[in-house]
N, C-alpha and C positions, 0 to 999 in steps of 0.2 A: 677105804676110810672106815666104813661100818664094821668091816671085819676086824680092824684094829681095836675098835671100841669094844667089840664083843670079847676079844681076847683079854683085854685089860680088865673087863668086868669079871670074867671068870678068874683071872689071876687074883683079883682082889677078894673074891669070894673064898678062894682057897686060902689065902693068907689070913682072912678074917677069922678063920676057925682056929688059927693058932697064934695070931698076933694080939698084942695088947690093945686096949681102946685108944690109947693115944696115937699109936701108930695108925690104927684104923681111921681115926678122925683126920689125921694128916693126909692119909692116902685119899680119903673121901674129898678132902679139900682140893687136893691135886687133881682128883678126878673132875671136880666141878670146874676147876680152872681150865683143865685140858678140854673139857666139854665146851666151855665157853669159847676157847680158842678155836675149837673145832667148828663151832657154829660160825664164828667170825670168818674162819677159813672157807667154810662152805659158802657164806655170803659173798666173800671176795671172789671165790671160784665162780659163783653165779654171775657176778658183775663182769668177771673176766670173760666168762663164756658169752655173756650178752655183748660185751665189747668186741669179742672175737667175731661173733656173728655179724655185728655191724661193720667190722673191718673187712670181713669176707665179702659182705654185700657191696661195700665200697670198692673193694679190689675188683670184684666182678664188674661193677659199673665202670671202673677205670679201664679194665681190660676191654670192655665193650667200646669205650671211648677211644682206647688205643687202636682197636681194630678199625673203628670208623675213621679215626685220624689217619691211620695207615692207608686205608682205602682212599681217603680224601687226598692224602699226600701223594699217593700214586697218580690219582687223577690230576691233582694240581701239578705234579711233576710233568705229566704229559702236556698239560695246558701250558706249564711254564716253558717246556721245550718248544711247543708250538709258538708260544708268544715270543720266545727267544729267536726262533727262526724268523717269525714275522718281523721282529725288531731288527734282525740283521738285514732282512730284505728292505725294510723301510729305511734303515740306515744307509744301505747302498743307494737306494733311490734318492734319499735326501742328499747324499754326497754328489750323485749325478745332477740332481736339481740345483744344488749349490754351485757346482761347477758351471752348469749351463746358465744358471742365473747370474753368475759372475760375468760370464761372457756377454750375456744379454744386457746386464747392467752397464758393462763397459761400452757396448755398442750403443745402448740407449744414452749413455753419458755423452758419447761423441755426437749422436744425433741431437741430443738436447743442446749441446754446445753450439752445433751448427744452427739449430733453430733459434737459440738465443742471439747468436751473431746476426742472423737474418732479421730477427725481431728488433734488435737494436738499430740495424740499418733502416728497417721500415719505420721505426719510431723517429729516427733522425730525419728521414725523408718526410715523414708526416709532420714533424715540427716545422721543417722548412716549408712544406706546403701550407701549413697553418699560418706561418709568418707571411708567406706570399699571399694567402687568401685574405689575411688581415689588411695587408697593404692594398690589395685589389679592392677590398671592401671600403677602405678609406678613400682610395682613388675614385671608386664608384660613387661614394657619398659626395666627394668634391665635384665629380662630373655631374651628378644630379643637381647639385647647387648651381653649377655653371649652366646646366641645361635649363633649370628653372629660371635663372636670371636671363639666359638667352631667349627663352620663350617669352618672358615678360618683355624684354627689349623688342623681340620680334612682334609681339602683339602691339606694343607701342608704335613700332615702325610701320606695322600693317595699318594701324589706325592713321598714322601720318601719310602713308602711301595712299590710303583711301581718300584722305582729305586732299592730298596733292592731285590725285586723279580727278577728284571732283572739281578742284580749282582749275586744273588744266583743261578739263572738259568744258568747264564754264568759259575759260579764256578762249578755247578753240571755237566754241559756239559764238562767242562775242566777235572773234576775228572773222568768222564766216559771215556773220550778219553785217559786220563792218564792210567787208568786201562788197557785199550786195548793195549796201548803202552808198558806198563810194562809186561803184559802177553805175548806180542809178543817178547819182549827183553829176557824174561826168559823162553821162550818156551823150553820144554824138562825137566825143573826143577820142574814144578808144579806136585804135587803128589809124589815127591821124596824128601820129607822134606820141601817143600815150598808150601805155599797157598797164594792166593791173593783174598781179599774180600773188597767189597765196603759196608761201614756201617756208618750211621749217617753223610753222606756227606763227609766221609773220606775214604782213601784206607789203608787197613791194609795188609802189606806184612809180613807174618809170616815165619821165617826160623828156623827149628828145630835145636837143638844142634848138631846132627850128621852131618848136612850139613856144619856147620861152625867150630866147635871146637871138640877137643878131650875131653874125660871125665875129668872134673875138671880143664880144661885149659881155658884161656881167649884169647890166640892168635888165630887168624883166620887161618884155614888150607888152603891149596892150592885150594881145591875144593870150599871152601867158598869164597876165593879171586876172583876166576873166576866169580862166581855168583854175587858178589857185584860189580865187575867192569861192568858187563852187566847192573846191576841196575843203576849204576852211569851214564852210557851213556844215559839211558832212562830218568833220572832225570835232567840231565844237561841242557836240553832245557826248563825246567819248572822253570822260574825265580820267580814266585809268590807262590811257594810252601813253606810250613814250614815242615821240616822233623825232626820228633822225633824218635830217636832210643832208644828203651827200652830193657833192659836185664831182663830176668825172670829165676828163678830157681825152682826146686822142694822144698819140705819141709825138705829134709834130710840135717842135718847140715853138713857144709863143714869140712873135716878132718883137715884142716889147712896146706896148702901148701905154703911155702914161706911167703910173706907178706899178703896173703889173709887170713883173720881171720874168715870170715863168708860169707853167701850167698849175703849179701849186697855188700861186696867187689867184689865178683865174678860177680854179675849182672852188677855192674857199670863198671868194667874193660872190660867185654865183649862188652858192648854197646860203650864204648870209642874206643876200637880197631876196631869195625865195622865202626865208624865214620872216623877213620884215614884211613881205606882202601878206603872209598868212596871219601874222599877229595883229594886222589891222582889224581883223574880226575880234571885237572886244570880248566875245564869249570864249575865245580859245586861250587857254592859260599858257603864257610864255614859258613857264617852268617845264612844260611838257616837251618843248622843242630844243633840239641841238643841231647846230650847223657844223659840217665837217667837209674837208676837201680831200679827194683821193688822187687828184691829178690824173696821170695816165696809167697808174699802177693797178687798177682793178678793171681791166677791159672785159667786155662780154662778147667781143668779136675780134677778128684779126685787124690789125692796123695797116696791113699791106694793101688793102683795097679801100676805094672811096666809100663803099657801102659799110664796110666794117668800121672805118673811122667815124662815119656819121652815127652809127649805132652807139659807139663808145662815148661820144660827146652827149652827155645826158645829165639829168638831175634824178636821183633816186630818193624817194620819200619812203622810209622804212617805218612801218607802223608796228610796234610791239606792245603786247599787253604788259601792264605793270606787274612784275613778278615778285614784288616785295613780300607779299604774304606767302608765296611759295618758298622764297629764300629763308623767311623766318621759320617756316616749318622744317626746312632742311637743317637749319642751325640747331634746332631743338633735338 
C-alpha cells in the first residue's frame, strides 16, 4: 500500500511539470480522496486484523474445548459403555427378580389366601365362642342371682333350723324331765303292770289290764283310779302336752257283754273312762286329752300265748310335746 502511494506521488510530480494547474488541482483532490480512502482502508484493515486476532484466539479456545470435549467424550463413552453394561446386567437381574418376585407373589398370594381363610374360620369360631361366652356370662349372672337367693333362703332356713333345734331340744329336755316326774309320781307301780318309756321324742306310759280293769270290763277299778290320780297330778303342770289315751285288746273276740259288741267297743270305752278319771283333776285341761281305741290291731306281743295276750291288753298314755310352734316354723 505504501509503495502504491509512492508511485502515485512520483507520477503526479512528473505530470505536474507538464500539466496545467486545473489538472494538477484535480489530481491533488483525487490524491486527497485516495489518501482518505487509504486511511479508511488501513483503519478497516486494522479492525479486521484485530477481529482476526480475536477470532484466532477464539478458534484456539474452541479447539482447546474441542480437544477437552473429545477427551471427555472418549472418557464418557467408556463410562457410557460401562454404564450400558451395568445397565444390561441390572436389567437382567431385574428381569430375574421380577420373574422370581412374580413366583413369590403368586406363592405369597396363595399363602395369604389360606391365611385369610384360616383367619375367617378363626374369626367365625371366635364369634361363636364370644356368643357362647355371652350366654355363659348371662347364665352365670342368673346362677349367681339364684345362688344369692338360695343362700338367702338357706340362711333363713338355717335360722329356722336353729330355732327348731332349740325348740326340739327344749321339748326333749321337757320330755326327759316329765319322764322323771311321772316315774317319781308313780313310784312303786312300775314293774307292777306299769311301764314308762321314752321313745321317738314321746313318753309312753303303759298300764296293763290287771292294774286298771277287771276282765272284760271298761270301768276303772279302785287300784287303777289311785294310779291315774297320781298320773293326773304329774300331768297337771304340763300345759304344753298333748295326751293321747289308747285302749288295746288281745285278739280274742269279745263274748258280748251289754252294749259292747267287739274289741273296738271295749278298747274305746276303756280309753274313754281313763280320760274321765284323769280330768277329775281340775287343774288338767280336758283339751289336752284325746281318747282312742285300737282294739287288737296294735299288739306288742304275740296273741298265741297267755303272756302275750296279757301284755296286749293295756292302756297306753302317750305324752307328746305340743309342736304347734315347730309346725309354724316349718310352714314359714
